[in-house]
Each structure stands twice: as structure tokens, then as C-alpha cells.
C-alpha positions in Angstrom: -20.6 6.2 27.5 -21.5 5.7 23.8 -19.2 4.4 21.1 -18.9 8.0 19.7 -18.0 9.3 23.2 -15.2 6.7 23.7 -14.1 7.3 20.1 -13.6 11.0 20.8 -11.4 10.2 23.9 -9.4 7.5 22.2 -9.0 9.5 19.0 -7.7 12.4 21.1 -5.1 10.3 22.7 -4.0 8.8 19.4 -3.7 12.3 17.8 -1.7 13.5 20.8 0.8 10.7 20.2 1.0 11.7 16.5 1.6 15.3 17.4 4.5 14.4 19.7 6.1 12.1 17.2 5.6 14.7 14.4 7.2 17.5 16.4 10.1 15.2 17.1 10.3 14.2 13.4 10.3 17.8 12.3 13.4 18.5 14.2 15.2 15.7 12.4 14.0 16.6 8.9 16.5 19.0 7.5 17.0 17.9 3.9 15.4 16.1 1.0 17.3 12.9 2.1 15.8 13.1 5.5 12.3 13.8 4.1 12.5 10.9 1.6 14.4 8.1 3.4 15.3 9.5 6.8 18.9 9.5 5.7 19.0 5.7 6.5 19.0 6.3 10.3 16.2 3.9 11.2 16.5 0.4 12.7 15.1 -2.8 11.2 12.4 -3.4 13.9 11.0 0.1 13.5 11.1 -0.2 9.8 9.5 -3.7 9.9 6.6 -2.4 11.8 6.3 0.6 9.5 6.5 -1.7 6.5 3.5 -3.8 7.8 1.5 -0.7 8.7 2.1 0.7 5.2 1.3 -2.6 3.6 -2.0 -2.9 5.5 -4.2 0.1 5.1 -7.9 1.0 5.7 -8.6 -1.5 2.9 -7.3 -4.2 5.2 -9.6 -3.1 8.0 -12.6 -2.1 6.0 -12.2 -3.2 2.4 -10.9 -6.7 3.0 -13.5 -7.6 5.6 -16.0 -6.1 3.1 -14.8 -8.7 0.6 -15.2 -11.4 3.2 -18.7 -10.2 3.9 -19.7 -10.1 0.2 -17.8 -13.2 -1.1 -17.3 -15.5 1.9 -14.5 -17.9 2.4 -13.1 -17.5 -1.1 -11.5 -14.3 0.4 -9.1 -16.5 2.3 -7.1 -16.6 -1.0 -6.2 -13.0 -0.2 -5.0 -14.0 3.2 -2.7 -16.7 1.7 -1.4 -14.4 -1.0 -0.5 -11.7 1.5 1.3 -14.1 3.8 2.9 -16.2 1.0 3.5 -14.2 -2.2 4.2 -10.8 -0.6 7.1 -11.9 1.7 8.6 -13.8 -1.3 8.6 -10.6 -3.2 10.3 -8.8 -0.4 13.0 -11.5 -0.1 13.5 -11.6 -3.9 13.6 -7.8 -4.4 14.6 -6.2 -1.2 18.1 -7.5 -0.6 19.4 -6.7 -4.1 17.7 -3.3 -4.1 19.3 -2.3 -0.8 22.7 -3.6 -1.9 22.7 -1.6 -5.2 21.5 1.5 -3.4 24.6 1.6 -1.2 26.3 2.9 -4.3 23.4 4.7 -6.0 22.1 6.6 -3.0 18.6 6.8 -4.7 15.7 8.2 -2.8 12.7 6.5 -4.4 11.6 3.8 -6.9 11.7 6.2 -10.0 15.0 7.5 -8.8 16.4 4.0 -8.3 15.2 2.9 -11.8 16.5 6.1 -13.4 19.9 5.8 -11.8 20.2 2.1 -12.5 19.4 2.3 -16.2 20.8 5.8 -16.6 17.5 6.8 -18.2 15.8 10.2 -17.6 12.8 9.0 -19.6 12.4 6.0 -17.2 12.9 8.2 -14.2 10.3 10.8 -15.2 7.9 8.3 -16.8 7.8 6.0 -13.8 7.4 9.2 -11.6 4.3 10.1 -13.6 3.0 6.6 -13.2 3.3 7.1 -9.5 0.3 9.5 -9.9 -1.9 6.3 -10.0 -1.3 6.1 -6.3 -3.8 8.9 -5.9 -6.4 6.1 -6.2 -4.7 4.4 -3.3 -4.7 7.6 -1.2 -8.3 8.3 -2.1 -9.3 4.8 -0.8 -7.8 5.6 2.6 -9.4 9.0 2.7 -12.9 7.6 2.0 -12.4 5.0 4.8 -11.5 7.6 7.3 -14.4 9.8 6.1 -16.9 7.0 6.7 -15.6 6.5 10.3 -16.2 10.2 11.0 -19.5 10.1 9.3 -21.0 6.9 10.8 -19.6 7.1 14.3 -18.9 10.8 15.1 -21.8 12.5 13.3 -19.8 14.3 10.6 -21.1 14.7 7.1 -19.2 12.5 4.6 -17.5 15.6 3.1 -16.6 16.9 6.6 -15.0 13.6 7.5 -13.1 13.6 4.2 -11.7 17.0 4.8 -10.8 16.1 8.4 -8.9 12.9 7.6 -7.1 14.6 4.7 -6.1 17.6 6.9 -4.7 15.3 9.6 -2.4 13.2 7.4 -1.3 16.1 5.2 -0.3 18.2 8.2 2.1 15.7 9.8 3.6 14.5 6.5 4.1 18.1 5.5 6.1 18.7 8.6 7.9 15.5 9.3 8.4 13.5 6.0 9.7 10.0 6.4 10.6 10.4 10.1 7.0 11.2 10.9 5.8 8.4 8.5 7.9 5.7 10.1 7.7 6.5 13.8 3.9 7.0 13.6 3.5 3.8 11.5 5.4 1.8 14.1 2.9 2.8 16.8 0.0 2.2 14.4 1.3 -1.3 13.4 1.3 -2.5 17.0 -2.3 -1.5 17.6 -3.4 -2.8 14.2 -1.9 -6.2 15.1 -3.6 -6.3 18.5 -6.9 -5.4 16.9 -6.6 -8.2 14.3 -6.1 -10.7 17.1 -8.9 -9.2 19.1 -11.4 -9.3 16.2 -10.5 -12.9 15.5 -11.0 -14.0 19.1 -14.2 -12.1 19.4 -15.9 -14.3 16.9 -14.8 -17.4 18.7 -16.3 -16.1 21.9 -19.6 -14.9 20.3 -20.3 -17.8 17.9 -18.6 -20.7 19.7 -18.5 -19.8 23.4 -14.7 -20.0 23.3 -14.4 -23.0 21.1 -12.7 -22.5 17.7 -14.3 -25.6 16.1 -17.7 -24.7 17.3 -17.4 -21.1 16.2 -16.4 -21.9 12.7 -18.9 -24.7 12.4 -21.7 -22.3 13.4 -20.5 -19.5 11.1 -20.1 -21.9 8.2 -23.6 -23.3 8.6 -25.0 -19.8 8.8 -23.2 -18.7 5.6 -24.3 -21.9 3.8 -27.9 -21.2 4.6 -27.6 -17.7 3.2 -25.7 -18.7 0.0 -23.8 -21.9 -0.8 -21.2 -19.9 -2.7 -20.1 -18.2 0.5 -18.3 -21.3 1.7 -16.9 -22.4 -1.7 -13.1 -22.3 -2.5 -14.0 -20.4 -5.7 -17.0 -18.1 -5.6 -18.3 -17.6 -9.2 -20.3 -14.6 -8.0 -17.2 -12.8 -6.6 -15.3 -10.0 -8.2 -11.9 -11.6 -7.5 -12.1 -15.3 -6.8 -14.2 -16.6 -9.6 -11.6 -18.8 -11.4 -8.2 -20.5 -11.0 -6.5 -18.0 -13.3 -7.9 -15.1 -11.3 -6.3 -16.7 -8.1 -3.0 -17.0 -9.9 -3.2 -13.4 -10.9 -3.8 -12.4 -7.3 -0.7 -14.2 -6.2 1.3 -12.5 -9.0 0.1 -9.0 -8.1 0.8 -9.6 -4.4 4.4 -10.5 -5.3 4.6 -7.4 -7.3 3.1 -5.3 -4.5 6.4 -5.7 -2.6 8.1 -3.3 -5.1 5.5 -0.6 -4.5 7.2 2.8 -4.0 5.8 3.4 -0.5 7.3 0.1 0.6 10.4 0.4 -1.6 11.5 3.5 0.3 11.4 1.5 3.6 14.0 -0.8 2.2 16.1 2.1 1.1 15.8 3.6 4.6 17.7 0.6 6.2 20.9 1.6 7.8 22.6 -1.8 7.2 22.0 -4.4 4.5 22.3 -7.3 7.0 19.3 -5.9 8.9 16.9 -6.8 6.1 16.2 -10.2 7.6 15.2 -8.7 11.0 12.9 -6.2 9.2 11.3 -9.0 7.2 10.7 -11.2 10.3 9.1 -8.2 12.0 6.9 -7.7 9.0 5.7 -11.3 8.7 4.7 -11.6 12.3 2.9 -8.3 12.3 1.2 -9.0 9.0 -0.2 -12.3 10.1 -1.7 -10.7 13.2 -3.2 -7.8 11.2 -4.7 -10.0 8.6 -6.8 -11.9 11.2 -9.2 -9.0 10.8 -10.4 -10.5 7.6 -12.4 -13.0 9.7 -14.4 -10.0 11.0 -16.2 -10.0 7.6 -17.3 -13.6 8.0 -18.6 -12.9 11.5 -20.4 -9.8 10.3 -22.1 -11.7 7.5 -23.3 -14.4 9.9 -24.4 -11.7 12.4 -26.1 -9.2 10.1 -26.8 -10.4 6.5 -28.2 -8.0 3.9 -26.0 -4.9 4.5 -26.1 -2.6 1.4 -22.4 -1.5 1.9 -20.0 -4.4 2.6 -17.2 -2.0 3.5 -19.0 -1.0 6.7 -19.5 -4.7 7.8 -16.7 -4.7 10.3 -17.8 -1.4 11.8 -21.4 -2.8 12.0 -20.2 -6.0 13.6 -18.0 -4.4 16.4 -20.6 -1.6 17.2 -23.4 -4.1 17.4 -21.7 -6.9 19.4 -18.8 -5.5 21.4 -18.6 -3.1 24.4 -18.5 0.5 23.3 -15.0 1.1 24.5 -13.7 -1.8 22.4 -15.8 -0.9 19.3 -14.3 2.6 19.5 -10.8 1.2 19.6 -11.4 -0.7 16.4 -12.6 2.5 14.8 -9.4 4.3 15.9 -7.3 1.4 14.5 -9.1 1.8 11.1 -8.2 5.5 11.1 -4.6 4.5 12.1 -4.5 2.0 9.2 -5.7 4.7 6.8 -3.1 7.2 8.1 -0.2 4.6 8.1 -0.6 3.9 4.4 -1.5 7.4 3.3 1.5 9.1 4.9 3.9 6.7 3.2 2.2 7.3 -0.2 2.4 11.0 0.3 6.1 10.9 1.1 6.8 8.8 -2.0 4.7 11.0 -4.4 6.2 14.2 -3.0 9.7 12.8 -3.4 8.9 11.9 -7.0 8.1 15.5 -7.7 10.9 17.1 -5.7 13.8 14.7 -6.2 13.1 12.6 -9.3 11.5 15.2 -11.5 13.0 18.5 -10.2 16.3 17.7 -8.5 17.5 14.9 -10.8 16.0 16.1 -14.1 14.8 19.7 -14.3 17.5 21.3 -12.2 20.3 19.2 -13.5 19.4 18.8 -17.2 16.9 21.5 -18.1 17.7 24.5 -15.9 21.4 23.4 -15.5 21.6 24.8 -12.0 24.9 24.4 -10.1 24.2 25.7 -6.6 23.5 22.3 -4.9 22.5 23.9 -1.6 19.8 26.0 -3.3 18.6 23.0 -5.3 18.2 20.9 -2.2 16.4 23.7 -0.4 14.0 24.0 -3.4 13.5 20.3 -3.5 12.5 20.1 0.1 10.0 22.9 -0.4 8.5 21.2 -3.5 8.3 17.9 -1.6 6.2 19.5 1.2 3.9 21.6 -1.0 3.2 18.7 -3.4 1.7 16.9 -0.4 -1.0 19.6 -0.4 -1.7 19.2 -4.1 -1.9 15.4 -4.0 -4.2 15.6 -0.9 -6.7 17.9 -2.8 -6.7 15.7 -5.9 -7.3 12.5 -3.8 -10.2 14.2 -2.0 -11.8 15.2 -5.4 -11.6 11.6 -6.5 -13.8 10.3 -3.7 -16.4 13.0 -3.2 -18.7 10.1 -3.4 -17.6 6.8 -1.7 -16.8 3.9 -4.0 -18.6 0.6 -4.1 -15.6 -1.3 -2.8 -12.6 0.3 -1.1 -10.4 -2.6 -2.0 -11.1 -2.2 -5.7 -10.3 1.5 -5.7 -7.0 0.9 -3.8 -6.0 -1.9 -6.3 -6.8 0.3 -9.3 -3.8 2.4 -8.2 -1.4 -0.3 -7.1 -1.9 -2.4 -10.3 -1.1 0.6 -12.5 2.2 1.3 -10.7 3.2 -2.4 -10.7 2.4 -2.8 -14.4 4.7 0.0 -15.4 7.7 -0.6 -13.1 8.1 -4.3 -12.2 9.7 -5.4 -15.5 12.7 -3.1 -15.1 12.9 -3.8 -11.3 13.0 -7.6 -11.7 15.5 -7.5 -14.6 17.8 -5.4 -12.4 17.3 -7.8 -9.4 17.6 -11.2 -11.1 19.7 -10.7 -14.2 22.0 -7.7 -13.3 23.5 -7.5 -16.8 23.8 -4.3 -18.8 21.1 -3.5 -21.3 20.0 -0.5 -23.3 18.1 2.1 -21.3 15.5 2.1 -24.2 14.7 -1.6 -23.3 13.6 -0.5 -19.8 11.8 2.5 -21.2 9.8 0.2 -23.6 9.0 -2.2 -20.8 7.6 0.6 -18.7 5.4 1.9 -21.5 4.2 -1.6 -22.6 3.2 -2.7 -19.1 1.4 0.5 -18.2 -0.4 0.9 -21.5 -1.5 -2.8 -21.4 -3.1 -2.1 -17.9 -4.9 0.9 -19.3 -6.3 -1.2 -22.1 -7.1 -4.3 -20.1 -8.7 -2.7 -17.1 -10.1 0.6 -18.3 -11.0 -1.0 -21.6 -13.2 -3.5 -19.7 -11.3 -6.6 -20.8 -10.9 -7.5 -17.1 -13.0 -5.9 -14.4 -11.0 -7.1 -11.4 -8.1 -4.6 -10.9 -5.8 -7.1 -9.2 -6.2 -9.6 -12.0 -5.9 -6.9 -14.7 -2.7 -5.7 -12.9 -1.3 -9.1 -12.8 -1.6 -9.7 -16.6 -0.3 -6.2 -17.4 2.6 -6.7 -15.0 3.5 -10.0 -16.7 3.4 -8.2 -20.1 5.9 -5.6 -18.9 8.1 -8.4 -17.5 8.0 -10.4 -20.7 8.8 -7.4 -22.9 11.7 -6.4 -20.6 13.4 -9.8 -20.5 12.7 -10.5 -24.2 14.1 -7.2 -25.5 17.0 -7.3 -23.2 18.0 -10.8 -24.5 17.7 -9.6 -28.1 19.7 -6.5 -27.3 22.5 -8.6 -25.7 22.5 -10.9 -28.7 22.9 -8.0 -31.2 25.6 -6.4 -29.1 27.6 -9.7 -28.9 27.4 -10.1 -32.6 28.5 -6.5 -33.1 31.5 -6.9 -30.8 32.5 -10.2 -32.5 32.3 -8.7 -35.9 34.7 -5.9 -34.9 
């Protein structure tokens, strides 16, 4: 049987599991709290797996090996940042966020910020910034579309519509329950695939010897281009200088406060379970990230590909048995789904809860029937999934040059606008004016627009890092000034 034949069978089994989990989830989704954070009914191991699956998307299984293929060993900086900086961000931010939320009962990142600082402007503004995650969703859609196109004979547009329809359908029905349960399954097969891809190169290039395999791969890459084996690759888009590497570690730390990950922390039933959730994530993350080595193997096996993002697909279909190559393709689809569904839940929650329920219904329309408000919010949350799905598809009617760059365009914008207020709340925990948080949000986000879209820095991760730091500096500086002024005012009275 061909790769496409096996892929149809394995994809059918995978989708059947999704349907079962989605039907189960739909029965448990009765309110906006269920849709957004599963009413904190999920355990730490399930959430840890879901956290890893959401963290690692199709960009991990196509875009990140694509960077390995294009830029060589310098891409190992990404591996280190994801294993080192990202867990530090979770440790630093997650515990306090969860502790504060036992009282706040917030449903999302904009909701949490708005409640903490008592600022409607911050709530709605950060909610609008969440729209940048459409870039992130679009990156997952185009990855799935290329799987359907290259392995199943679909047109690119047909594949795009298919992958969008699948994920929209089960998030529309099941919300966070569907997101987390399906993610847990996807995380397990993603981790297995990462190990499998890593070992495959050892068997193919080194006859079972790790030293021999990497010696042979390194010699091959060196003969192609000496920059491919350098610690810093001056021809790469991300790893061309020390300051760029520092920026990547900064933005990976910031990534831990991304909204689709943030709501996993809010979903924890007990605060003490955060450690178990984090340990589950770290182990799963390490195994998933081994897939990055597939890009090195692909470059050694088939140099000269026009599209680096398809390097892993090209490697597995050309060197592995058809049944295993098809399994890798299914896992890439699972990776796309596992991140996209979490993003959909977050963005729909922003529209339904943060904008409508907490702001329009309460402050503009001044509605008092809470049952009707909640019913309307759940309806908005579901139908906004459809709107976001259409917009994301329109963004990638033509596939991007690099999946990873498209994804990080969205992540960096969200981090730049939100991390300053988040870190102040986590590390300082002293009262400040809501206007300080408002200004930090605007300063960070606008600086990203200027730095990245203005062409001052072309690498979205690096541009996001500097913009995020600007937002943080503005937040802490203005908060200090505000406390000084308030202290003097109180003393004078």
C-alpha cells in the first residue's frame, strides 16, 4: 500500500477518536465556563499533555525542521530555548496566576488582566491584540493543507478548507473539553513521533551508532555549506548574532504567558497540581522537540529543496516504510489541530466573555439577566470560531515562505502587548494605577508594529523580544513613578 493509502486509513482512525472525544466533550459543555476553562475539572497530567500539544504545533513538526534544513545546527538554539526558557516562564508565571485566579475566577488572559487591574480598556485592548493569533492559526492551517495536497492529492485550497472544517467543527461543539482531551491524545503520538524521527536518522546515517550518525551528517552538511554546522549562522533568519539568540530566549520565556497556554493553567482544579502539570509538559516537550533533528537528516539526504517546510515530509516519505511515513503525516495534522483548537477557544472566549459578557453586557447594555447573558456568551463563543476560521484561511490562500515565521508573527504581537502587565502582577503584586497597565500594553504592542512591520528587524521572534522588553520597562518604570507620587501625596496629607 502507498503512503497515501496508509494515510487515509490512519487519518480515519485518528478522526474517529476525535469524534468520540468531541461527542463526550459536548455533553459536558453547558456554560461559558465549561467552554473556556472546563470549569477547572481537569487533572494535571491531562492538562500537562494538553499544554505540550498546544505549545508544539505544526510549526514544530514542519516549520522547525524546515529551519534545521535551511540553517543547520544553529537551529539547536531553538531546542535549548524551548527546553530552558519556556519552562522557566511557566514556573515564574503559572503558580501566581493560578493562585490569584482562585479569587478572580477569570476565564482568559484578557479577562485576568482586566480583573486584576480593574481596567476595561486593558481587558478589551488585550482582547483585540489576541486577534494577532490569527497568524498563528493560519500557520497551522497551511501546514495541514500541504499534507492534504502533497500526500492525498488534494488541491492546496481543498486541503485548506478541509483542515479548517475539521478543527472548527469539534471546537464549535466541545470547547475546552474537546481541546484538552484531544490534545492529550495528540501529545502522546507527537512525543512518540519525535523519538521515532530522531532514532531513524541514527539507523540510516550511522547503522545504529549515534556518534557515527552525527559524524556522517555533520560531514555532509559541512561539504554543502560550512555555515550549516556553525553555532551562529550569519545567513540564517534567526541565529545570525548573539543578541538575536538572547532575543529568542526572551520571547520563549514570554511564550509561556500566551493565552492558549494561559487558559490551561486556569483550568487546573488544584494549585498544588501545577508541579505535576509542569513535569508532564517538560518530559513530553523534550520528546516532541527531537523532531527538529529530522531537518538535519533531510538536508543530508536531499539537499536543494525549494521549500524547507516540506523537508521532514520529504525525508520520511523517501526513506521510511510507507506505514510509518503516513503516521508522521498524521502526527503533523494532529500537531496543527492541537494548537489551533486551543487558539480558537481562547479567541472565541475573548469575544464572548471578555468583550461581550464582562464589558458590553455589563457596562454598555447594562443587562441584568445573568442566565440570558451566559447563554448569549456561549452562542457568541461558538460562532466566533467560524469567523476566525474564515479569516485565518483568507490569510494563507498562498502558503508562506516559512511556517515558523508566520506563527511567530502572531505570538510576538500578543507577547509584546500583554507581558508587561502580567509580569508586574506576578513579581511585584503591589497596587498601581490601571492607566499604567494600559500604557504598557499600548507601548509594547505599538513598538512591535513599528519594529517588525516597519522593517527595523525582520526576524519576528527577535522583534517580539525587543517589543516585549519595551512593554515590561514601561510597566515597571511607570508603576514605580506612580507609587512614588502616591506616597508623597499620602505623606503630604
